[in-house]
LOKEBA-438994 format. One record per residue: residue number from 1; x, z, y of N, C-alpha, C in turn. Coordinates in steps of 0.2 Angstrom, whole numbers. Atoms other than C-alpha are relative to their C-alpha. Layout:
% LOKEBA-438994
<NUM; <X; Z; Y>; <X; Z; Y>; <X; Z; Y>>
...
***
This chain:
% LOKEBA-438994
<1; <4; 0; -6>; <0; 0; 0>; <4; 0; 6>>
<2; <-4; -1; -6>; <14; 4; 12>; <3; -7; 2>>
<3; <-3; 7; -2>; <21; -14; 10>; <-6; -4; 3>>
<4; <6; 4; -3>; <3; -22; 14>; <-1; 2; 7>>
<5; <0; -2; -7>; <2; -11; 30>; <5; -2; 4>>
<6; <-6; 2; -4>; <19; -15; 35>; <0; -7; 1>>
<7; <0; 7; -1>; <17; -33; 32>; <-5; -2; 5>>
<8; <5; 1; -5>; <1; -33; 42>; <3; 1; 7>>
<9; <-2; -2; -7>; <9; -24; 57>; <6; -5; 2>>
<10; <-6; 5; -1>; <25; -35; 56>; <-3; -7; 2>>
<11; <3; 7; -1>; <15; -51; 55>; <-4; 0; 7>>
<12; <3; 0; -7>; <4; -46; 70>; <5; 1; 6>>
<13; <-5; 0; -6>; <19; -41; 81>; <4; -7; 0>>
<14; <-3; 7; 0>; <27; -58; 76>; <-4; -5; 3>>
<15; <5; 5; -3>; <11; -67; 81>; <0; 1; 7>>
<16; <0; -1; -7>; <11; -59; 98>; <6; -3; 3>>
<17; <-6; 3; -2>; <29; -64; 100>; <-1; -8; 0>>
<18; <1; 7; 1>; <25; -82; 94>; <-5; -2; 6>>
<19; <4; 1; -5>; <10; -82; 106>; <3; 0; 7>>
<20; <-4; -1; -7>; <21; -77; 121>; <4; -6; 0>>
<21; <-5; 5; -1>; <34; -90; 117>; <-3; -7; 0>>
<22; <4; 6; 0>; <21; -104; 115>; <-5; 0; 6>>
<23; <4; -1; -6>; <12; -98; 131>; <-7; -1; -2>>
<24; <7; 0; 2>; <-4; -96; 121>; <-3; -7; -2>>
<25; <2; 6; 2>; <-5; -114; 115>; <-4; 0; -7>>
<26; <4; 0; 6>; <-19; -115; 102>; <3; -5; -6>>
<27; <-2; 5; 4>; <-11; -130; 94>; <6; 2; -4>>
<28; <-6; -2; 3>; <4; -120; 89>; <-2; 6; -5>>
<29; <3; -6; 3>; <-7; -106; 81>; <1; -1; -8>>
<30; <0; 1; 7>; <-7; -113; 63>; <8; 1; -2>>
<31; <-7; -1; 2>; <12; -115; 62>; <3; 7; 1>>
<32; <-2; -7; -2>; <15; -98; 71>; <-3; 5; -6>>
<33; <2; -5; 5>; <4; -89; 58>; <4; -1; -6>>
<34; <-4; 1; 6>; <14; -97; 43>; <7; 3; 1>>
<35; <-7; -3; -2>; <31; -93; 52>; <0; 7; 0>>
<36; <1; -8; 0>; <25; -75; 56>; <0; 3; -6>>
<37; <1; -3; 6>; <20; -72; 39>; <6; 0; -4>>
<38; <-6; 1; 4>; <35; -79; 31>; <6; 5; 3>>
<39; <-5; -5; -3>; <47; -69; 43>; <-2; 7; -2>>
<40; <2; -7; 2>; <37; -53; 40>; <2; 1; -7>>
<41; <-2; -1; 7>; <39; -55; 21>; <7; 0; -1>>
<42; <-7; 0; 1>; <57; -59; 23>; <3; 7; 3>>
<43; <-2; -7; -3>; <59; -43; 34>; <-1; 5; -4>>
<44; <1; -5; 5>; <51; -33; 21>; <5; 0; -6>>
<45; <-5; 0; 5>; <63; -39; 9>; <7; 3; 2>>
<46; <-6; -2; -3>; <78; -36; 20>; <0; 8; 3>>
<47; <1; -6; -3>; <71; -20; 28>; <-6; 3; -2>>
<48; <6; -3; 3>; <59; -11; 17>; <-3; 6; 4>>
<49; <3; -6; -3>; <47; 2; 24>; <3; 6; -3>>
<50; <-3; -6; 2>; <55; 19; 23>; <-3; 6; 3>>
<51; <2; -6; -2>; <49; 36; 24>; <6; 4; 3>>
<52; <6; -2; -3>; <48; 46; 35>; <-2; -4; 6>>
<53; <2; 4; -6>; <37; 37; 48>; <0; 4; 6>>
<54; <1; -4; -6>; <38; 42; 66>; <-7; 2; 2>>
<55; <7; -3; -3>; <24; 53; 73>; <0; -2; 7>>
<56; <1; 2; -7>; <17; 46; 89>; <1; 5; 5>>
<57; <0; -5; -5>; <14; 62; 98>; <7; 3; 1>>
<58; <-6; -3; 0>; <31; 69; 94>; <5; -5; 3>>
<59; <-4; 6; -3>; <39; 52; 99>; <-1; 0; 7>>
<60; <1; 0; -7>; <31; 53; 116>; <3; 6; 3>>
<61; <-3; -6; -2>; <36; 71; 118>; <8; -1; 1>>
<62; <-7; 1; 0>; <54; 66; 114>; <2; -4; 6>>
<63; <-1; 4; -5>; <53; 52; 126>; <0; 3; 7>>
<64; <1; -4; -6>; <48; 64; 140>; <6; 4; 1>>
<65; <-6; -4; 0>; <62; 76; 135>; <6; -4; 2>>
<66; <-6; 4; -1>; <75; 62; 134>; <1; -3; 7>>
<67; <0; 2; -7>; <70; 55; 151>; <3; 5; 5>>
<68; <-1; -6; -4>; <71; 72; 159>; <8; 2; -1>>
<69; <-7; -2; 1>; <88; 76; 151>; <5; -5; 2>>
<70; <-4; 6; -3>; <95; 59; 156>; <1; 1; 7>>
<71; <-1; -1; -7>; <91; 63; 174>; <4; 6; 2>>
<72; <-4; -6; -1>; <99; 80; 173>; <7; -2; -1>>
<73; <-7; 2; 2>; <114; 71; 165>; <3; -4; 6>>
<74; <-2; 4; -6>; <115; 59; 180>; <2; 5; 6>>
<75; <-1; -4; -6>; <114; 73; 193>; <6; 4; -2>>
<76; <-6; -3; 2>; <127; 83; 183>; <6; -3; 1>>
<77; <-6; 4; -1>; <139; 69; 183>; <2; -1; 8>>
<78; <0; 1; -8>; <136; 66; 202>; <3; 6; 3>>
<79; <-3; -6; -2>; <139; 84; 205>; <7; 2; -1>>
<80; <-7; -1; 2>; <155; 85; 196>; <5; -5; 4>>
<81; <-4; 5; -4>; <161; 69; 205>; <1; 3; 7>>
<82; <0; -2; -7>; <157; 76; 222>; <3; 7; 1>>
<83; <-3; -7; -1>; <163; 94; 219>; <6; 1; -6>>
<84; <-5; -1; 5>; <180; 94; 210>; <2; 7; -2>>
<85; <-1; -7; 2>; <180; 113; 209>; <-4; 2; -6>>
<86; <4; -1; 6>; <167; 112; 195>; <5; 0; -6>>
<87; <-5; 0; 6>; <177; 117; 179>; <-2; -5; -5>>
<88; <1; 4; 6>; <179; 104; 166>; <5; 2; -6>>
<89; <-4; -2; 6>; <185; 109; 149>; <-2; -5; -6>>
<90; <2; 5; 5>; <184; 93; 139>; <3; 2; -7>>
<91; <-2; -1; 7>; <185; 94; 120>; <-5; -3; -5>>
<92; <4; 3; 5>; <177; 90; 104>; <-4; 6; -4>>
<93; <4; -5; 3>; <163; 100; 95>; <-3; -4; -6>>
<94; <3; 2; 6>; <157; 97; 77>; <-6; 3; -1>>
<95; <7; -3; 1>; <139; 99; 73>; <-2; -2; -7>>
<96; <3; 1; 6>; <131; 100; 56>; <-7; -1; 1>>
<97; <7; 1; -1>; <114; 92; 56>; <-3; 1; -7>>
<98; <4; 0; 6>; <100; 95; 44>; <-5; -5; 0>>
<99; <5; 6; 0>; <91; 79; 48>; <1; -4; -6>>
<100; <0; 4; 5>; <87; 67; 35>; <5; -6; 1>>
<101; <-4; 5; -1>; <99; 53; 32>; <-3; -6; 3>>
<102; <3; 6; -2>; <96; 36; 41>; <-2; 1; 7>>
<103; <3; 1; -7>; <85; 34; 57>; <0; 7; 3>>
<104; <-1; -6; -4>; <84; 53; 61>; <7; 1; 3>>
<105; <-7; -1; -2>; <103; 55; 61>; <2; -5; 5>>
<106; <-3; 5; -4>; <106; 39; 70>; <-4; 1; 7>>
<107; <3; -2; -7>; <93; 44; 84>; <3; 5; 3>>
<108; <-3; -5; -3>; <101; 60; 86>; <7; -2; 3>>
<109; <-7; 2; -3>; <119; 53; 88>; <-1; -4; 6>>
<110; <1; 5; -6>; <113; 39; 100>; <-3; 4; 6>>
<111; <3; -4; -5>; <102; 51; 110>; <5; 4; 4>>
<112; <-5; -5; -2>; <116; 64; 112>; <5; -4; 5>>
<113; <-5; 4; -4>; <127; 50; 120>; <-3; -1; 7>>
<114; <3; 1; -6>; <115; 49; 134>; <-3; 6; 3>>
<115; <2; -6; -3>; <112; 67; 137>; <6; 4; 3>>
<116; <-6; -3; -5>; <122; 79; 149>; <6; 2; -4>>
<117; <-6; -2; 2>; <140; 80; 145>; <2; -1; -7>>
<118; <-1; 1; 7>; <140; 74; 127>; <1; -8; -1>>
<119; <-1; 7; 3>; <146; 58; 118>; <1; 0; -7>>
<120; <-1; 0; 7>; <144; 55; 100>; <6; -4; -2>>
<121; <-6; 4; 2>; <161; 50; 92>; <-1; -3; -7>>
<122; <1; 2; 7>; <158; 50; 73>; <-6; 3; -3>>
<123; <5; -3; 4>; <144; 53; 61>; <1; -2; -7>>
<124; <-2; 1; 8>; <149; 55; 43>; <-4; 5; -3>>
<125; <5; -5; 4>; <136; 62; 31>; <-4; 4; 5>>
<126; <4; -4; -4>; <129; 76; 40>; <4; 4; 6>>
<127; <-5; -3; -5>; <144; 80; 52>; <0; -5; 6>>
<128; <0; 4; -7>; <142; 74; 70>; <5; 3; 4>>
<129; <-6; -3; -5>; <158; 75; 81>; <-2; -3; 7>>
<130; <2; 2; -7>; <154; 75; 99>; <6; 1; 5>>
<131; <-5; -2; -5>; <166; 74; 114>; <-4; 3; 6>>
<132; <4; -4; -6>; <160; 86; 128>; <4; 0; 6>>
<133; <-3; -1; -6>; <164; 87; 146>; <3; 7; 1>>
<134; <-1; -7; 0>; <164; 106; 145>; <-2; 4; -6>>
<135; <1; -4; 6>; <166; 115; 129>; <-3; 7; 1>>
<136; <3; -6; -2>; <161; 131; 138>; <-7; 0; 0>>
<137; <8; 0; -1>; <143; 125; 140>; <-3; 1; -7>>
<138; <3; -1; 6>; <131; 129; 126>; <-2; -7; -4>>
<139; <1; 6; 2>; <133; 112; 118>; <-4; 0; -7>>
<140; <3; 0; 7>; <128; 117; 100>; <-8; 2; 1>>
<141; <7; -2; -2>; <112; 125; 107>; <-4; -6; 2>>
<142; <3; 6; -2>; <108; 109; 116>; <-2; -5; -5>>
<143; <0; 5; 6>; <111; 98; 101>; <-6; 3; -5>>
<144; <5; -3; 5>; <100; 110; 90>; <-7; -1; 3>>
<145; <6; 1; -3>; <86; 108; 103>; <-2; -7; -1>>
<146; <1; 7; 1>; <87; 89; 102>; <-1; -1; -7>>
<147; <1; 1; 7>; <88; 90; 83>; <-7; 2; -2>>
<148; <7; -2; 2>; <72; 100; 82>; <-5; -5; 3>>
<149; <5; 4; -2>; <63; 88; 93>; <0; -7; -4>>
<150; <0; 6; 4>; <69; 73; 83>; <-3; 1; -7>>
<151; <3; -2; 6>; <64; 82; 67>; <-7; 0; 0>>
<152; <8; 1; 0>; <46; 83; 73>; <-2; -7; 0>>
<153; <2; 8; 0>; <46; 64; 76>; <-1; -2; -7>>
<154; <0; 2; 7>; <50; 62; 57>; <-3; 4; -5>>
<155; <3; -5; 5>; <40; 76; 50>; <-6; -3; -3>>
<156; <6; 3; 4>; <27; 71; 37>; <-7; 3; 3>>
***
């Protein structure tokens, strides 16, 4: 059943793209339907649906958190540039994540690169190495909060 639902969603999304590319020309609809269905089936073969599926409410909540934290990061960087007295203690922090392998871990690693003072360096198994502008800041606690929010996105 997961394949049928995924095939339908992927076909519909590809049809929307096809409609936009052809500027809604009805003469292209027949070919577009066949191409969209073929590409959707091929995408299922190459990228089968996998659990866990993202939860919409948690995804939207994370998007708000991410946008807010990204703005804080921008202000923090500007403040550090304009006030050289602010201490910097750059270094590396290793964080062990309990997120499921795959999308949840990749989302955490990539999101942290855009949050205040952190940059993901490596992700091996469940170990995430981060470069931090100031290791005296509560980096692990910030990462744990982001991890909890991402865990909610992928919870069943």
